[in-house]
N, C-alpha and C positions, 0 to 999 in steps of 0.2 A: 055478301048477304045471298042466301040461295032462295030463289023466289017459290021454287017448286017444294022444298023441303020445310021451310020457314024458320031455318037455325044459321048459325054463322059457324062456318068451320075452323074450327082451330088448327092453325097449321104449326103451333110451336108444342102440340102435343108430342110426347116422348113415345117412339114406336117400341112395341113388344118384341123382343126375341127369345122364342122360346127355346132356342138352340143352347141360349146360356144356361138356363135351368136343368136341361139335359145334361150339358156337360157339367154341372156340378153333382148331379147324379151319379152320373160314370165315375166323376172324381171320388165321389165317398164309397162306392162299389170296388173302386180299385183297390180298397185296403185288403180286400181277400188275396190280392197279386201276392202279398207276403206269405200266404201260406198255399196258394195254388197258382203255380206260374200260368195257367190258361187263363186266369183271370188277368194279366196284363192287356189283355185285348180290352177290358173295361179302360185302364189307364190311356191308351191309344184312342178310344173313342172320346174320352173326356177330353183329351187335348184338341182332337179334331173339331169335336162341336164347339168347343171353348175359341178355338181360331174363328170359326166359322161366323160365333157371335159377335166377334170384336172386328168385324170386318167394317169397313168406313160407311159412316152414314151421312145423310144429306141434310137432315133436321137439324134445327138450332140446339134440341133438345138431346142430352146421351141417352139412347136408347136404355128399355129396362130390360136387365137379364146381362149386361156387361159384367157387373161386381160379380155376380155368381159364375160367369164364365171364367173370370180370372181365378176365383176361388178353387175353382173346378179343375183349371189346369195346374194350380200350386199343389194340389192333393194327390193328383195324378201322377206329376213328375216325382212327387214325396214318395208316395206309397209303389210307384213302378219302380223308381231307384233302389227302394229296398228289397222288392220282389226280385229284383235281377241280382242285387248283392250279397245277400243273405244266402241263397244257393251255393254261388259261387265261394264264398267265404268258407260255407261248410263242406264243401267240396275240396277245397285247399287243405283243410283241417284233415278230413278224412285221407287224404292222400299223403300227407306228412305223416301221419301214424302208419299207414300201410308201410310205407318206405324204410319206418323204422322197425317195426314188425319183422319184415321181411329180412331185414340185415342180421336184427338179433337170431332169428331162424337160422340163417346160414352160420352165423358164429356158434351157436350152439351145436350144430353137426360138425363143424371144423374143431372144434373142442374135444369131440369127443362123448359129449354127453347126449347119446342116442335116446336114453330114455325118456329125458326131459323134451326132445326132438319130437318123438312121437307122441306126447303129451299135447303137444303145439298144434298135432293135427287132429286134435279132438275139439270138439263144443266145451265152451267153458264150464257149462252143466255137467259134461261127463267126466271130466279130469279128474285124477286123485287129488286127496289133500296134500298138503305140502309137507305134511307128516309123515307120508305114506313112503317106505323104503323101495323106492321103484326098482332098483339094481335086483333087490330081493325077488320083488314079485314078476319081474320078466325071467328071472330064471327058474324059479319055482312053477310057472304055470307055463305048460305045454304050448297053449294056445298063444300066448304071450311071446315066448321065446320062439315061436315061428314066426312070427310077425318081426320080432327085432332081428332074426336070422335074414331074413328076405330085405329088410332095412338096410342091413349091412352090405348086402351083396349088391345093391344098387349101386352102378357106376358112378353116378353124381356125388354119393355118399363119400366113396373112397377119395373121387377128387377135389372135394371139400376139404378133407382130411388131410389131404397133402398140400394143399394152401394154407392151411392153419389160420387159427383165429385172428390173427393179425394182418390177414390178407385186406387190402383196400378195395372196397366195393363202391362202386359209384353207379347211380341212376343214370341208363344213357336213353330212355325215352319219356316220355311225360306219362305220370301213371294215370292210368286208366280206371275210374269209377262207373260201374255199369251195374245195370239188373238182370238177371238170368233166370228165368221162370220165377220171378218173386223173389229171390236172392239176393241179398246186398253183396256187390262183389267188387274186389279190386284186382289189377294185376300190376305188377312190379317188374321191370326189366333191369336187370343190373348186370355190369361187367368188372371185372377183376383183373386188377394186374397182376399176369405171371411173369416167370423169369426171361429173360433176353432168349429170344429165338422161339419161344412158346406163343402157340396162340392165344389171345384172351380167351377167358372164361365168360360167358354170358350167358344167363339163366332168366328165366321166367318164373315168378313166385307169384300164384292166384290164391287169392284169399278171399274168405268170407267173413263179415261183420255183422253184428248184432250190438242192438242199444238194450245195454242191463235194464231189467225192469225195476230195480229199486233205484239208481241214481242216474240211469241215463247215461252212463260210460258206456264207450265202444268196448267190445269185446270180440277178439280177432281168434281165427284160426286158419291152418294153411289147408288149402283144398287141395292143391297140387305144385308139384315143384320140379322143375326139370330144365335141360338145357334149352336153351331159345331157338327156335327155329322159325322161319317166315310160314305165314298164312298163304295157304294156296286159294282161300276163297275169301270172300270178303267178309267183313266184320258182322254187316247187318244179318248174314245169313248163319251166324254161328248161334 
């Protein structure tokens, strides 16, 4: 009994843990980490507030806010994991397609189908129709024939044709998926087995990719293909 206040203090009243409700709110907001990686901070905050709300208590009653804290932690783990896994899965898928496209491009050159190789250097919206007689076009157009002549004279073109379409190409570095001035890019470094005594041929193929506006499929084109050379500056500077 309190003589000054005139009421009895109920020591069994459950304490309120606001941090549990904040953790729940952060857990709900962490759903946006699926579409925006920076929102993973919400998942981290939900776990932090949730664990703080679940700290030990001295009262006989369970504090109000522990259940929302648990729910917030669960949501944060669920959405945070998805926010990390989905981009990694997407990057792995894009990387696999990049490697396949790079190998196909090299085989097209090695097979002598240089007209098709030049088409693969164009964006998918700028390529000629499949029914277009490309050989006649590159022979009949002075500008196109000049492009073809320069392509034939490239040392890499001749080297790939010497290896032949049956050469075994192996990806020797992790395929790099990156953005360059707003462009979606991929870099594949491959090495081909060469005859005994010859140095292995190592090339770098840089590609740009787009998502088709109709079906969302990835469309590729070759941005650059050349002999592999070690970078002399940091990648972050390039």
